[in-house]
ZALO-265303 format. One record per residue (C-alpha): residue number from 1; residue in three letters; x, z, y. Coordinates in nm, 4 decimals. Layout:
// residues N
<NUM 'ALA' <X Z Y>>
...
//
This chain:
// residues 408
<1 'MET' <-12.3799 -4.5399 -18.1622>>
<2 'LEU' <-12.4594 -4.9099 -18.1400>>
<3 'ASN' <-12.6481 -4.9191 -18.4735>>
<4 'SER' <-13.0256 -4.8917 -18.4971>>
<5 'ASN' <-13.1864 -4.5550 -18.5780>>
<6 'SER' <-13.2893 -4.6620 -18.9262>>
<7 'ARG' <-12.9440 -4.7824 -19.0103>>
<8 'ARG' <-12.7926 -4.4626 -18.8719>>
<9 'SER' <-13.0246 -4.2466 -19.0821>>
<10 'THR' <-12.9335 -4.4344 -19.3990>>
<11 'CYS' <-12.5658 -4.3992 -19.3178>>
<12 'HIS' <-12.5976 -4.0237 -19.2633>>
<13 'ARG' <-12.7873 -3.9708 -19.5871>>
<14 'ASN' <-12.5087 -4.1387 -19.7835>>
<15 'ALA' <-12.2188 -3.9956 -19.5835>>
<16 'PRO' <-12.1804 -3.6616 -19.7677>>
<17 'ARG' <-12.1306 -3.8288 -20.1043>>
<18 'ARG' <-11.8934 -4.0886 -19.9605>>
<19 'LEU' <-11.6898 -3.8291 -19.7724>>
<20 'ALA' <-11.6658 -3.6005 -20.0743>>
<21 'LEU' <-11.5489 -3.8844 -20.2974>>
<22 'LEU' <-11.3051 -4.0061 -20.0342>>
<23 'GLY' <-11.1607 -3.6572 -19.9877>>
<24 'ALA' <-11.1222 -3.6072 -20.3613>>
<25 'SER' <-10.9556 -3.9437 -20.4103>>
<26 'LEU' <-10.7159 -3.8859 -20.1213>>
<27 'LEU' <-10.6240 -3.5451 -20.2541>>
<28 'CYS' <-10.5650 -3.6754 -20.6042>>
<29 'GLY' <-10.3581 -3.9624 -20.4702>>
<30 'ALA' <-10.1565 -3.7255 -20.2564>>
<31 'ALA' <-10.0958 -3.4980 -20.5528>>
<32 'TRP' <-9.9491 -3.7820 -20.7562>>
<33 'ALA' <-9.7654 -3.9684 -20.4802>>
<34 'GLY' <-9.6399 -3.6998 -20.2418>>
<35 'PRO' <-9.3307 -3.4813 -20.2697>>
<36 'ASN' <-9.3769 -3.1682 -20.4771>>
<37 'ASP' <-9.3369 -2.9382 -20.1799>>
<38 'ALA' <-9.6248 -3.1098 -19.9971>>
<39 'VAL' <-9.8909 -3.0460 -20.2637>>
<40 'HIS' <-10.0247 -2.6933 -20.3025>>
<41 'PRO' <-10.2962 -2.6205 -20.5617>>
<42 'PHE' <-10.4563 -2.2783 -20.5196>>
<43 'VAL' <-10.7101 -2.0513 -20.6867>>
<44 'GLY' <-10.8824 -1.7335 -20.5753>>
<45 'LEU' <-11.1381 -1.4709 -20.6647>>
<46 'SER' <-11.3304 -1.2386 -20.4334>>
<47 'TYR' <-11.6052 -0.9775 -20.4371>>
<48 'HIS' <-11.8351 -0.9092 -20.1432>>
<49 'TYR' <-12.0892 -0.6327 -20.0869>>
<50 'ASP' <-12.3486 -0.6536 -19.8070>>
<51 'ASP' <-12.6109 -0.3786 -19.7728>>
<52 'ASN' <-12.8515 -0.6103 -19.5864>>
<53 'LEU' <-12.7688 -0.9526 -19.7222>>
<54 'LEU' <-13.0797 -1.1294 -19.5873>>
<55 'ARG' <-13.0677 -0.9498 -19.2495>>
<56 'ILE' <-13.4076 -0.7876 -19.3052>>
<57 'ALA' <-13.5428 -0.6515 -18.9750>>
<58 'ASP' <-13.6084 -0.2796 -18.9372>>
<59 'ASP' <-13.9782 -0.3438 -18.8655>>
<60 'ALA' <-14.0257 -0.5907 -19.1518>>
<61 'PRO' <-14.2720 -0.5088 -19.4322>>
<62 'ALA' <-14.1370 -0.3018 -19.7194>>
<63 'PHE' <-13.8806 -0.5007 -19.9149>>
<64 'ASP' <-13.8951 -0.5323 -20.2928>>
<65 'GLY' <-13.5974 -0.3185 -20.3869>>
<66 'ALA' <-13.2786 -0.2579 -20.1909>>
<67 'PRO' <-13.1812 -0.5387 -19.9502>>
<68 'GLY' <-12.8131 -0.5175 -20.0466>>
<69 'ASP' <-12.6265 -0.7206 -20.3063>>
<70 'THR' <-12.2836 -0.7998 -20.4452>>
<71 'ALA' <-12.1493 -1.1539 -20.4706>>
<72 'ARG' <-11.8596 -1.2961 -20.6704>>
<73 'ARG' <-11.6781 -1.6071 -20.5472>>
<74 'ALA' <-11.4347 -1.8128 -20.7573>>
<75 'VAL' <-11.2315 -2.0694 -20.5613>>
<76 'ALA' <-11.0113 -2.3612 -20.6628>>
<77 'GLY' <-10.8614 -2.6327 -20.4488>>
<78 'VAL' <-10.5666 -2.8440 -20.3398>>
<79 'LEU' <-10.3883 -2.8567 -20.0037>>
<80 'PHE' <-10.1648 -3.1452 -19.8991>>
<81 'GLU' <-9.9494 -3.1382 -19.5857>>
<82 'GLN' <-9.6795 -3.3874 -19.5032>>
<83 'THR' <-9.5141 -3.5354 -19.1965>>
<84 'TYR' <-9.4124 -3.9023 -19.1978>>
<85 'SER' <-9.1912 -3.9652 -18.8978>>
<86 'ARG' <-9.4150 -3.8391 -18.6151>>
<87 'GLN' <-9.7411 -3.8648 -18.8092>>
<88 'LYS' <-9.8746 -3.5506 -18.9780>>
<89 'VAL' <-10.1268 -3.5730 -19.2628>>
<90 'TYR' <-10.3429 -3.2763 -19.3638>>
<91 'LEU' <-10.5838 -3.2933 -19.6611>>
<92 'LEU' <-10.7840 -3.0121 -19.8150>>
<93 'GLY' <-11.0288 -3.0057 -20.1045>>
<94 'LYS' <-11.1889 -2.6744 -20.2033>>
<95 'LEU' <-11.4737 -2.5860 -20.4409>>
<96 'SER' <-11.6258 -2.2379 -20.4741>>
<97 'LYS' <-11.8687 -2.0932 -20.7273>>
<98 'VAL' <-12.0785 -1.8135 -20.5727>>
<99 'SER' <-12.2828 -1.5816 -20.7957>>
<100 'PHE' <-12.5010 -1.2889 -20.6834>>
<101 'ASN' <-12.5740 -0.9775 -20.8845>>
<102 'ARG' <-12.9426 -0.9237 -20.7869>>
<103 'PHE' <-13.0470 -1.2306 -20.5867>>
<104 'GLU' <-12.9594 -1.4802 -20.8583>>
<105 'ARG' <-13.1774 -1.7449 -20.6904>>
<106 'LEU' <-12.9128 -1.7590 -20.4160>>
<107 'ASP' <-12.6366 -1.8705 -20.6591>>
<108 'HIS' <-12.4752 -2.1888 -20.5324>>
<109 'ASP' <-12.1584 -2.3974 -20.5031>>
<110 'ASP' <-11.9659 -2.4172 -20.1767>>
<111 'LYS' <-11.7755 -2.7357 -20.0929>>
<112 'ASP' <-11.5105 -2.7936 -19.8296>>
<113 'PHE' <-11.3339 -3.1268 -19.7738>>
<114 'GLN' <-11.1069 -3.1884 -19.4752>>
<115 'ALA' <-10.8884 -3.4805 -19.3703>>
<116 'ARG' <-10.6853 -3.4937 -19.0489>>
<117 'LEU' <-10.4172 -3.7194 -18.9049>>
<118 'ASP' <-10.2106 -3.6056 -18.6061>>
<119 'TRP' <-10.0591 -3.9247 -18.4740>>
<120 'GLN' <-9.7982 -4.0059 -18.2102>>
<121 'ILE' <-9.6668 -4.3383 -18.0856>>
<122 'GLY' <-9.3521 -4.3111 -17.8795>>
<123 'LYS' <-9.3493 -4.0472 -17.6085>>
<124 'GLN' <-9.6643 -4.1629 -17.4316>>
<125 'PHE' <-9.9440 -4.1844 -17.6885>>
<126 'GLU' <-10.0762 -3.9141 -17.9205>>
<127 'GLY' <-10.4030 -3.7979 -18.0719>>
<128 'LYS' <-10.5989 -3.6875 -18.3774>>
<129 'ALA' <-10.8424 -3.8382 -18.6262>>
<130 'SER' <-11.0416 -3.6101 -18.8550>>
<131 'ALA' <-11.3366 -3.5919 -19.0933>>
<132 'THR' <-11.4860 -3.2868 -19.2615>>
<133 'TYR' <-11.7689 -3.2065 -19.4988>>
<134 'ALA' <-11.8841 -2.8529 -19.5812>>
<135 'GLN' <-12.1681 -2.7097 -19.7877>>
<136 'GLY' <-12.2562 -2.3413 -19.7932>>
<137 'LEU' <-12.5301 -2.0837 -19.7572>>
<138 'ALA' <-12.6787 -2.0819 -19.4059>>
<139 'PRO' <-12.7019 -1.7496 -19.2154>>
<140 'TYR' <-13.0241 -1.5493 -19.2469>>
<141 'ALA' <-13.0104 -1.3787 -18.9079>>
<142 'ASP' <-13.2671 -1.5994 -18.7290>>
<143 'PHE' <-13.5092 -1.6809 -19.0097>>
<144 'ARG' <-13.6946 -1.4458 -19.2441>>
<145 'THR' <-13.6863 -1.5651 -19.6035>>
<146 'THR' <-13.5617 -1.4624 -19.9455>>
<147 'GLU' <-13.5135 -1.8237 -20.0557>>
<148 'ARG' <-13.1863 -2.0100 -20.0887>>
<149 'ASN' <-13.1030 -2.2297 -19.7915>>
<150 'LEU' <-12.7916 -2.4434 -19.8280>>
<151 'ARG' <-12.6539 -2.6106 -19.5180>>
<152 'GLU' <-12.4442 -2.9288 -19.5085>>
<153 'ILE' <-12.2228 -3.0001 -19.2079>>
<154 'GLU' <-12.0405 -3.3265 -19.1470>>
<155 'ARG' <-11.8057 -3.3948 -18.8590>>
<156 'GLN' <-11.6008 -3.6983 -18.7605>>
<157 'ALA' <-11.3758 -3.7127 -18.4545>>
<158 'LEU' <-11.1224 -3.9424 -18.2912>>
<159 'GLU' <-10.9240 -3.8492 -17.9817>>
<160 'GLY' <-10.6227 -3.9849 -17.8000>>
<161 'ALA' <-10.4116 -3.9187 -17.4901>>
<162 'TRP' <-10.1863 -4.1409 -17.2791>>
<163 'ARG' <-9.9087 -3.9741 -17.0817>>
<164 'PHE' <-9.8476 -4.2518 -16.8320>>
<165 'HIS' <-9.6319 -4.0304 -16.6088>>
<166 'PRO' <-9.4192 -3.7211 -16.6825>>
<167 'SER' <-9.6739 -3.5108 -16.4898>>
<168 'TRP' <-10.0006 -3.6929 -16.5628>>
<169 'ARG' <-10.2104 -3.7614 -16.8713>>
<170 'VAL' <-10.5492 -3.9203 -16.9420>>
<171 'ARG' <-10.7432 -3.8551 -17.2615>>
<172 'ALA' <-11.0575 -3.9722 -17.4370>>
<173 'GLY' <-11.2458 -3.8795 -17.7503>>
<174 'ALA' <-11.5565 -3.9506 -17.9539>>
<175 'SER' <-11.7164 -3.7439 -18.2281>>
<176 'GLY' <-12.0226 -3.7280 -18.4482>>
<177 'GLU' <-12.1865 -3.4296 -18.6145>>
<178 'GLN' <-12.4705 -3.3926 -18.8661>>
<179 'TYR' <-12.6493 -3.0770 -18.9931>>
<180 'THR' <-12.8812 -3.0850 -19.2958>>
<181 'TYR' <-13.0760 -2.7888 -19.4421>>
<182 'GLU' <-13.2055 -2.7430 -19.7957>>
<183 'LEU' <-13.5073 -2.5240 -19.7176>>
<184 'GLU' <-13.8038 -2.7367 -19.6116>>
<185 'ARG' <-13.9231 -2.4959 -19.3399>>
<186 'LEU' <-13.5836 -2.5098 -19.1704>>
<187 'ARG' <-13.5470 -2.8869 -19.1773>>
<188 'VAL' <-13.6739 -2.8855 -18.8193>>
<189 'ASN' <-13.3109 -2.7972 -18.7428>>
<190 'ASN' <-13.1737 -3.1116 -18.9119>>
<191 'ARG' <-12.9846 -3.2879 -18.6379>>
<192 'GLU' <-12.7367 -3.5593 -18.5519>>
<193 'SER' <-12.5264 -3.5698 -18.2373>>
<194 'ASP' <-12.2782 -3.8087 -18.0783>>
<195 'THR' <-12.0310 -3.6902 -17.8158>>
<196 'ILE' <-11.8116 -3.8878 -17.5779>>
<197 'GLU' <-11.5433 -3.7148 -17.3729>>
<198 'LEU' <-11.3119 -3.8324 -17.0950>>
<199 'GLY' <-11.0530 -3.6314 -16.9062>>
<200 'GLY' <-10.7323 -3.6198 -16.7111>>
<201 'ASP' <-10.4638 -3.3527 -16.6668>>
<202 'TYR' <-10.1765 -3.2609 -16.4416>>
<203 'LEU' <-9.8859 -3.1340 -16.6530>>
<204 'ALA' <-9.6648 -2.8730 -16.4907>>
<205 'ALA' <-9.3004 -2.8383 -16.5848>>
<206 'GLY' <-9.3577 -2.4934 -16.7328>>
<207 'GLY' <-9.6168 -2.6169 -16.9829>>
<208 'SER' <-9.9333 -2.5298 -16.7871>>
<209 'THR' <-10.2010 -2.7948 -16.7294>>
<210 'VAL' <-10.4884 -2.8429 -16.4840>>
<211 'GLY' <-10.7489 -3.1095 -16.5428>>
<212 'LEU' <-11.1048 -3.2382 -16.5295>>
<213 'GLN' <-11.3254 -3.3051 -16.8324>>
<214 'LEU' <-11.6434 -3.5139 -16.8530>>
<215 'ARG' <-11.8628 -3.4944 -17.1634>>
<216 'ARG' <-12.1889 -3.6521 -17.2774>>
<217 'ILE' <-12.3814 -3.5256 -17.5833>>
<218 'ASP' <-12.6706 -3.7181 -17.7380>>
<219 'ALA' <-12.8494 -3.4955 -17.9934>>
<220 'ARG' <-13.1378 -3.6148 -18.2119>>
<221 'TYR' <-13.3773 -3.3975 -18.4157>>
<222 'PRO' <-13.5705 -3.6315 -18.6511>>
<223 'ASN' <-13.8200 -3.3648 -18.7642>>
<224 'GLY' <-14.0660 -3.2281 -18.5092>>
<225 'ARG' <-14.0944 -2.8525 -18.4502>>
<226 'ALA' <-14.4564 -2.7305 -18.4741>>
<227 'VAL' <-14.5431 -2.4344 -18.2506>>
<228 'GLY' <-14.9167 -2.3697 -18.2700>>
<229 'GLN' <-15.0944 -2.6981 -18.2120>>
<230 'ILE' <-14.7953 -2.8574 -18.0373>>
<231 'VAL' <-14.5167 -3.0535 -18.2059>>
<232 'PHE' <-14.1926 -3.0473 -18.0083>>
<233 'ASP' <-13.9173 -3.3077 -18.0140>>
<234 'ASP' <-13.5973 -3.1067 -17.9703>>
<235 'SER' <-13.3787 -3.4122 -17.9038>>
<236 'PHE' <-13.1775 -3.3773 -17.5840>>
<237 'GLU' <-12.9053 -3.5288 -17.3692>>
<238 'GLN' <-12.6411 -3.3011 -17.2208>>
<239 'THR' <-12.4011 -3.3894 -16.9393>>
<240 'GLU' <-12.0982 -3.1726 -16.8575>>
<241 'ILE' <-11.8451 -3.1732 -16.5744>>
<242 'LYS' <-11.5850 -2.9020 -16.6293>>
<243 'ALA' <-11.2435 -2.7933 -16.5126>>
<244 'LYS' <-10.9877 -2.7362 -16.7874>>
<245 'VAL' <-10.6933 -2.5062 -16.7197>>
<246 'VAL' <-10.4180 -2.3934 -16.9548>>
<247 'TRP' <-10.1978 -2.1358 -16.7828>>
<248 'ARG' <-9.8764 -2.0448 -16.9660>>
<249 'TYR' <-9.7830 -1.7337 -16.7736>>
<250 'SER' <-9.5003 -1.6583 -17.0156>>
<251 'GLU' <-9.4031 -1.6996 -17.3787>>
<252 'LYS' <-9.6202 -1.3981 -17.4577>>
<253 'THR' <-9.9219 -1.4694 -17.2383>>
<254 'GLN' <-10.1461 -1.7768 -17.2182>>
<255 'LEU' <-10.4885 -1.8231 -17.0575>>
<256 'THR' <-10.7214 -2.1147 -17.1362>>
<257 'PHE' <-11.0299 -2.1801 -16.9222>>
<258 'LEU' <-11.2967 -2.4479 -16.9593>>
<259 'GLY' <-11.5958 -2.4261 -16.7278>>
<260 'GLY' <-11.8228 -2.6071 -16.4876>>
<261 'TRP' <-12.1684 -2.7578 -16.4494>>
<262 'VAL' <-12.3912 -2.8502 -16.7443>>
<263 'GLU' <-12.7328 -3.0192 -16.7481>>
<264 'ARG' <-12.9565 -3.0462 -17.0566>>
<265 'ARG' <-13.2608 -3.2764 -17.0588>>
<266 'HIS' <-13.5080 -3.2917 -17.3478>>
<267 'ALA' <-13.6849 -3.5976 -17.4832>>
<268 'ARG' <-14.0265 -3.4309 -17.4350>>
<269 'PHE' <-14.1673 -3.1304 -17.2471>>
<270 'GLY' <-13.9417 -3.1306 -16.9430>>
<271 'GLU' <-14.0301 -2.7639 -16.8824>>
<272 'ARG' <-13.7396 -2.6864 -17.1163>>
<273 'ASP' <-13.4864 -2.8849 -16.9121>>
<274 'THR' <-13.2176 -2.6624 -16.7692>>
<275 'SER' <-12.8858 -2.6736 -16.5884>>
<276 'GLY' <-12.6249 -2.4322 -16.4640>>
<277 'THR' <-12.2767 -2.2979 -16.5205>>
<278 'ASN' <-12.1171 -2.2969 -16.8643>>
<279 'ALA' <-11.7695 -2.1528 -16.9100>>
<280 'ARG' <-11.5317 -2.0066 -17.1659>>
<281 'ALA' <-11.2023 -1.8221 -17.1171>>
<282 'ASP' <-10.9521 -1.7272 -17.3898>>
<283 'LEU' <-10.6551 -1.5005 -17.3289>>
<284 'ASN' <-10.3719 -1.4849 -17.5857>>
<285 'TRP' <-10.1302 -1.1965 -17.5344>>
<286 'ALA' <-9.8443 -1.0753 -17.7535>>
<287 'PRO' <-9.7215 -0.7457 -17.6014>>
<288 'ARG' <-9.4883 -0.7076 -17.8978>>
<289 'GLU' <-9.3449 -0.9501 -18.1478>>
<290 'ALA' <-9.5517 -0.7953 -18.4274>>
<291 'LEU' <-9.8737 -0.7536 -18.2269>>
<292 'ARG' <-10.1012 -1.0370 -18.1090>>
<293 'LEU' <-10.4216 -0.9933 -17.9083>>
<294 'THR' <-10.6913 -1.2492 -17.8246>>
<295 'GLY' <-10.9709 -1.1866 -17.5766>>
<296 'SER' <-11.2581 -1.4273 -17.5095>>
<297 'ALA' <-11.5559 -1.4454 -17.2749>>
<298 'TRP' <-11.8204 -1.7184 -17.2651>>
<299 'ARG' <-12.1469 -1.8332 -17.1093>>
<300 'GLU' <-12.2685 -2.1494 -17.2797>>
<301 'PHE' <-12.5512 -2.3200 -17.4658>>
<302 'ALA' <-12.5420 -2.2520 -17.8400>>
<303 'ALA' <-12.7397 -2.3832 -18.1357>>
<304 'VAL' <-13.0002 -2.1542 -18.2981>>
<305 'GLU' <-13.1271 -2.1956 -18.6552>>
<306 'SER' <-13.4854 -2.0775 -18.6089>>
<307 'VAL' <-13.8355 -2.2194 -18.6457>>
<308 'LEU' <-13.9176 -2.1385 -18.2804>>
<309 'ALA' <-13.6163 -2.2657 -18.0858>>
<310 'ASN' <-13.3070 -2.4766 -18.1376>>
<311 'ALA' <-13.0810 -2.3328 -17.8663>>
<312 'SER' <-13.0040 -2.0340 -17.6476>>
<313 'LEU' <-12.7974 -1.9526 -17.3423>>
<314 'SER' <-12.5350 -1.7230 -17.4942>>
<315 'LYS' <-12.3158 -1.4793 -17.3031>>
<316 'GLY' <-12.0569 -1.2762 -17.4851>>
<317 'VAL' <-11.7137 -1.1190 -17.5130>>
<318 'SER' <-11.4789 -1.0621 -17.8059>>
<319 'VAL' <-11.1415 -0.9015 -17.8769>>
<320 'ASP' <-10.9266 -0.9678 -18.1841>>
<321 'ALA' <-10.5955 -0.8121 -18.2845>>
<322 'VAL' <-10.3380 -0.8885 -18.5560>>
<323 'TRP' <-10.0562 -0.6440 -18.6342>>
<324 'ASP' <-9.7670 -0.7412 -18.8614>>
<325 'TYR' <-9.7125 -0.3927 -19.0011>>
<326 'SER' <-9.4367 -0.5240 -19.2267>>
<327 'ALA' <-9.3131 -0.8502 -19.3727>>
<328 'LYS' <-9.5782 -0.8283 -19.6449>>
<329 'LEU' <-9.8646 -0.6408 -19.4783>>
<330 'LYS' <-10.0859 -0.7561 -19.1889>>
<331 'ILE' <-10.3701 -0.5579 -19.0345>>
<332 'ASP' <-10.6425 -0.7202 -18.8240>>
<333 'ALA' <-10.9454 -0.5983 -18.6298>>
<334 'GLY' <-11.2154 -0.7589 -18.4193>>
<335 'LEU' <-11.5015 -0.6677 -18.1852>>
<336 'ARG' <-11.7724 -0.9044 -18.0594>>
<337 'ARG' <-12.0810 -0.8616 -17.8405>>
<338 'GLU' <-12.3195 -1.1445 -17.7530>>
<339 'LYS' <-12.6518 -1.1697 -17.5692>>
<340 'ARG' <-12.8730 -1.4734 -17.6268>>
<341 'ASP' <-13.1427 -1.5776 -17.3793>>
<342 'PHE' <-13.4161 -1.8183 -17.4945>>
<343 'ARG' <-13.6101 -1.8347 -17.1671>>
<344 'GLY' <-13.6544 -2.1881 -17.0445>>
<345 'LEU' <-13.5685 -2.3306 -17.3864>>
<346 'VAL' <-13.9066 -2.2568 -17.5482>>
<347 'VAL' <-14.2580 -2.3244 -17.4213>>
<348 'GLY' <-14.5696 -2.1113 -17.4567>>
<349 'LEU' <-14.4085 -1.7645 -17.4530>>
<350 'GLU' <-14.3485 -1.7289 -17.0797>>
<351 'GLY' <-14.3124 -1.3685 -16.9660>>
<352 'ALA' <-14.2193 -1.2393 -17.3103>>
<353 'ALA' <-13.8919 -1.0652 -17.3940>>
<354 'LEU' <-13.7026 -1.3692 -17.5160>>
<355 'ASN' <-13.3514 -1.2372 -17.5706>>
<356 'ASP' <-13.1450 -1.0445 -17.8223>>
<357 'THR' <-12.8086 -0.8705 -17.8344>>
<358 'SER' <-12.5745 -0.8626 -18.1338>>
<359 'ARG' <-12.2651 -0.6525 -18.2014>>
<360 'TYR' <-12.0055 -0.7154 -18.4692>>
<361 'ALA' <-11.6963 -0.5182 -18.5715>>
<362 'SER' <-11.4467 -0.5766 -18.8525>>
<363 'VAL' <-11.1210 -0.4335 -18.9873>>
<364 'GLY' <-10.9051 -0.5872 -19.2579>>
<365 'ALA' <-10.5651 -0.5773 -19.4236>>
<366 'ALA' <-10.3809 -0.8584 -19.6043>>
<367 'TRP' <-10.0923 -0.8011 -19.8461>>
<368 'THR' <-9.8604 -1.0796 -19.9651>>
<369 'PRO' <-9.6714 -0.9348 -20.2642>>
<370 'THR' <-9.5010 -1.2691 -20.3348>>
<371 'VAL' <-9.4654 -1.6047 -20.1643>>
<372 'GLY' <-9.7949 -1.7893 -20.2005>>
<373 'SER' <-10.0033 -1.4887 -20.3115>>
<374 'ASN' <-10.2421 -1.2868 -20.0983>>
<375 'VAL' <-10.4662 -0.9825 -20.1459>>
<376 'ARG' <-10.7121 -0.8899 -19.8714>>
<377 'LEU' <-10.9467 -0.5960 -19.8164>>
<378 'ALA' <-11.1915 -0.6000 -19.5238>>
<379 'THR' <-11.4995 -0.4214 -19.3956>>
<380 'PHE' <-11.7547 -0.5084 -19.1258>>
<381 'HIS' <-12.0571 -0.3791 -18.9351>>
<382 'ASP' <-12.3182 -0.6176 -18.7914>>
<383 'ALA' <-12.6136 -0.5065 -18.5755>>
<384 'ARG' <-12.8680 -0.6713 -18.3475>>
<385 'SER' <-13.1293 -0.5589 -18.0972>>
<386 'GLY' <-13.3806 -0.8387 -18.1314>>
<387 'SER' <-13.6987 -0.9711 -17.9787>>
<388 'PRO' <-14.0099 -0.8993 -18.1933>>
<389 'VAL' <-14.2063 -1.1587 -17.9944>>
<390 'PHE' <-13.9502 -1.4225 -18.0868>>
<391 'GLY' <-13.9528 -1.3156 -18.4505>>
<392 'ASN' <-13.5995 -1.1765 -18.4833>>
<393 'GLY' <-13.6288 -0.7990 -18.4739>>
<394 'ASP' <-13.3638 -0.5296 -18.4855>>
<395 'TYR' <-13.1391 -0.5047 -18.7915>>
<396 'SER' <-12.8092 -0.3546 -18.9023>>
<397 'ALA' <-12.5777 -0.4433 -19.1891>>
<398 'LYS' <-12.2412 -0.3362 -19.3186>>
<399 'GLY' <-12.0262 -0.4447 -19.6050>>
<400 'VAL' <-11.6868 -0.4746 -19.7667>>
<401 'SER' <-11.4928 -0.7518 -19.9389>>
<402 'LEU' <-11.1907 -0.7720 -20.1683>>
<403 'SER' <-11.0196 -1.1025 -20.2390>>
<404 'ALA' <-10.7063 -1.2316 -20.4098>>
<405 'SER' <-10.5577 -1.5811 -20.4074>>
<406 'ILE' <-10.2427 -1.7603 -20.5169>>
<407 'GLN' <-10.1020 -2.0926 -20.3973>>
<408 'PHE' <-9.8659 -2.2844 -20.6236>>
//
């Protein structure tokens, strides 16, 4: 954060290649140097069908042919996990070849590199250091196009905590994040952000914690967003003061809450500045040993990949369930509903209906016939009631996927 903007931009342009090479070299080194049981090569193959792959709106002009398509994904990678004393190393390198049956122009390669170190020094100091790089096809929900749009995401993070008393802990962290889009019209969403976080917690004897968290986000959008005759600079600074509570009611029930006051100020056009309450609550409940439920509710600012806005105030709820039907068969299901409000975050469309509501449901089953092998069948339904004024009308989509993988 102390470097000049030009130097930072050069660094970010070169970072994907450096991170990919670093991840590959670390993985190869781990494969040769680590114990055999720490290195796990894996391969996989999957088929996906989506009857509205590009999320074509119901009121969109007639589409050339059916909007559905089938995709084939071939995956190969290496996982390395090992603990050295109290330090845990996790490395992952994964490459995927994705081919479409009809929309061949969308064929692409997915990349996923991850490196993480969980470190601990004595009984007082602990933390994590991580770096990730991912490339994949960006969602089509908020932008109408039939062109390929690859998205690259880089993240780097360092965090640490000092338990200076059996009941008290202070923590700090810093992270950086970069998003880059292939499609020229969506490069207005290219962004870089730096985050600094400070906090402190009271640690109860039963494992629950109560604390305060301060966070500062500095986000920069180098490409201006043109709306009519106006070019917007979407760069912003966000300040957060939140309470953080982890309540371990029992071994089967745990509630996590993070919420408080948030203020977002933009570099230009202060009409978009906003503040208010942001919060998220997650409840984990295991009524039976074989059944696990997770419920979530949130009200928070979220990024939007559109040509008209870069963020929304999102309010939603979700429920997920996992049932261990047997030692080899797991069944999972999920429901999610979210409403996004763009009012106050865009200029020039005051009074218009600037919100949408999405609903998502999924059911899946995973079978592990042998140790290290997995076969999964899943289906989903995705629907949205959109805002025609904002350019994201109503749509619905459903699909099914079948995948198989083996880890050596």
